[in-house]
TILO-434436 format. One record per residue: residue number from 1; residue in one letter; x, y, z of N, C-alpha, C in turn. Coordinates in steps of 0.02 Angstrom, whole numbers, m for minus. Layout:
// residues N
NUM  a  X  Y  Z  X  Y  Z  X  Y  Z
...
// end
This chain:
// residues 82
1  m  42  m59  0  0  0  0  45  62  0
2  n  33  108  m46  74  168  m48  50  219  4
3  l  87  273  11  73  323  63  3  353  56
4  t  m17  370  m5  m83  398  m16  m137  349  5
5  e  m129  286  m12  m178  235  7  m182  227  83
6  q  m124  232  116  m123  226  189  m160  285  221
7  v  m148  345  195  m181  405  222  m256  400  208
8  e  m275  379  148  m346  371  131  m379  321  177
9  a  m345  266  193  m372  216  239  m383  246  308
10  a  m337  288  331  m345  322  396  m404  369  394
11  l  m413  404  338  m470  450  332  m536  412  333
12  e  m536  352  306  m598  312  305  m622  295  376
13  t  m576  294  424  m595  278  493  m634  335  525
14  i  m623  397  502  m659  453  532  m710  485  485
15  r  m707  466  421  m753  495  372  m827  489  391
16  p  m849  432  419  m921  428  438  m943  483  486
17  y  m899  504  530  m916  557  577  m921  624  542
18  l  m876  636  494  m878  698  455  m941  701  413
19  v  m956  645  379  m1015  642  335  m1079  651  376
20  a  m1081  623  436  m1140  629  479  m1156  702  494
21  d  m1104  744  495  m1113  816  508  m1116  857  443
22  g  m1122  823  387  m1129  858  323  m1063  880  292
23  g  m1009  848  312  m944  867  285  m906  808  257
24  d  m846  820  236  m801  768  211  m731  800  204
25  v  m684  759  182  m616  782  174  m586  745  115
26  e  m542  779  78  m506  745  24  m433  765  24
27  i  m392  719  1  m320  731  m2  m305  776  m63
28  e  m272  831  m50  m249  875  m104  m180  854  m128
29  e  m136  839  m78  m66  825  m95  m32  794  m34
30  i  18  753  m46  64  732  6  133  751  m20
31  t  165  797  16  229  824  m7  286  776  5
32  e  344  792  m23  404  751  m13  425  751  61
33  e  405  804  97  421  809  168  371  771  211
34  k  326  734  178  275  694  213  223  738  249
35  v  207  795  218  154  838  243  91  822  202
36  v  37  805  237  m26  791  203  m66  856  199
37  k  m84  875  138  m126  934  128  m195  910  110
38  l  m244  931  151  m313  909  143  m358  968  126
39  k  m414  953  94  m465  1002  82  m527  980  120
40  l  m552  1023  164  m613  1009  201  m672  1027  158
41  l  m720  983  154  m778  991  109  m843  999  148
42  g  m893  1027  115  m959  1033  146  m956  1074  209
43  n  m993  1052  260  m995  1089  323  m927  1094  356
44  c  m883  1047  343  m816  1048  374  m776  1109  351
45  g  m790  1135  293  m754  1193  268  m776  1258  300
46  s  m835  1259  330  m861  1322  357  m878  1319  432
47  c  m873  1261  462  m891  1253  532  m841  1288  578
48  k  m866  1319  631  m822  1352  680  m775  1303  715
49  m  m794  1240  719  m754  1190  753  m706  1153  705
50  s  m701  1175  644  m659  1140  595  m587  1135  616
51  f  m560  1186  648  m490  1184  669  m480  1128  720
52  m  m527  1122  767  m522  1069  818  m531  1000  785
53  t  m579  995  740  m589  932  704  m526  912  667
54  m  m494  961  637  m433  948  599  m377  923  644
55  k  m365  958  700  m309  941  744  m324  879  787
56  a  m382  878  819  m396  825  867  m422  761  833
57  g  m451  767  775  m480  708  743  m440  684  683
58  i  m440  724  632  m409  704  568  m334  694  575
59  e  m299  743  602  m226  739  607  m205  679  651
60  q  m239  670  707  m221  615  752  m233  547  719
61  a  m288  540  682  m303  477  649  m250  460  596
62  i  m229  511  558  m179  500  506  m112  483  537
63  k  m90  522  586  m24  511  616  m20  444  653
64  k  m75  422  682  m76  358  716  m69  300  665
65  a  m105  306  610  m104  254  559  m42  256  515
66  v  m15  316  504  42  324  459  94  368  495
67  p  134  337  539  181  375  581  232  417  544
68  e  247  399  481  297  438  445  272  507  423
69  i  207  519  428  179  585  412  203  635  464
70  t  230  691  441  258  741  487  207  794  507
71  s  159  808  463  111  861  477  50  851  433
72  v  m6  877  457  m69  875  419  m97  946  420
73  v  m111  973  362  m138  1041  357  m198  1042  310
74  a  m243  1088  324  m300  1098  279  m285  1158  236
75  v  m292  1150  171  m276  1205  125  m328  1260  125
76  n  m389  1245  149  m443  1294  148  m468  1311  217
77  l  m424  1307  266  m443  1321  336  m397  1372  365
78  t  m426  1423  397  m385  1472  431  m387  1458  505
79  e  m330  1462  537  m327  1450  609  m365  1506  645
80  p  m397  1488  701  m436  1538  737  m389  1591  768
81  a  m413  1652  772  m374  1705  803  m372  1693  878
82  v  m314  1705  907  m305  1692  979  m309  1757  1017
// end
């Protein structure tokens, strides 16, 4: 299984929860530095909790399943102002 397939398999473990809330996620790119770039779709792209979903859910699931991944970022998500 290649890296993209491994990441996709990790996403499948959390995808039902995203879909249940009217959202989804797709892989945009996996860089040479092993950074996964994702696009949040549907409600996930506009939800106020998207940043938490990204960090606590999606990123953790990917890093647990594919330890060589160094970072996970959403290309269409802005971090909340602190």
